[in-house]
C-alpha positions, 0 to 999 in steps of 0.5 A: 479486463481489470483496469487499475488507475495508478501513479508511481510511488503511491498507494496504488503500488499495493494494488498493482503488486497484489495483481502481480502476485495473483497473476491476474491480467490487467491494464495499468492506467496512469493518472497524472496526479502531478498535473492535476488529472486527479481532479478531472471530472472523469477521474472524480467520477471514479474516486470522489477525492481524485486519488489513486488507486482505483480499480474497475472490474466490469461494473464494479469500481473500487477505491481505497487500497485495502478494499481493492486488494482484499477484493482481488485476493478473494476473487482471484486467490485460487492459485496464489493465496494472499488470504489464509483459508481459516476464518480466524487467520483471515480475521488476523490479516484484517486486524493487521491491515487495520493496524498498518493503515491506521497506526503505522502508515498514518504518522508517515502520511502526516509527515509527508503532508506537512513536508511536501504534499499539502499546499505550503500555507497549510503545512505545520512543520512543527508537527513533524517531530510528533509524527516521528514519535508516533511512528516509533511508538507504533513500531514498538507495538508491532515489535511486541507481537512480531517477535522476529517472524518471517510473516505476520499471519501463519507461515505464508506471505499474505496481504498483511505482509504486502501492506507492511512491506510497502509501508516500510518502504515509505518509512525508509525513504523518509529516513526513519529508523527500523529495528534490525529484525524489521529491516530484515523482514522488509529486505526479504519481502521487498525482493519478491519478483511480483513487486519488481514487476508491479513497479515496472508496470506503473512506471511504464504506464507513466512513461507511455503518457 
């Protein structure tokens, strides 16, 4: 059985959500990052930087949410397809995954690091306005290609939509402004039952500890 190492409200939710969309049986294992468990020898053997998500599937161990979700969609997409059939559209999904992680998410993560995630003596509060500017600039680029569509690639929900919806949730929680069309996009996809189940699984794993 697949084991997913998670922590609520982190990038691990992308992997948990993917598993729920695909209907794959898995075990959700909480890693108490807030208590330093990520730096334990056992977890560092899974992830060299002590983070989540980490997925174990037999002898395979993977970290980084995009690699995990891409693997799961390839291996278990026979009933629910989170990747398109054509090579061209799969490449477009990969294109958007790269853009989301490097351009949309990155300024949000920089803001988080310099607001609460880094040790206080490593934070540079003056960088926060720049991260907000970078995020809005990336949104402008996204809007130029989005054009109010319901999905980023083709006419069905893919990993690209899953990653963008999750990243928008971060942005909204951090009080960033989204254009109306992208707010509607986020509202539509964040109502998917698989996302609700995924968040509940991660919280249940945390509560069980």
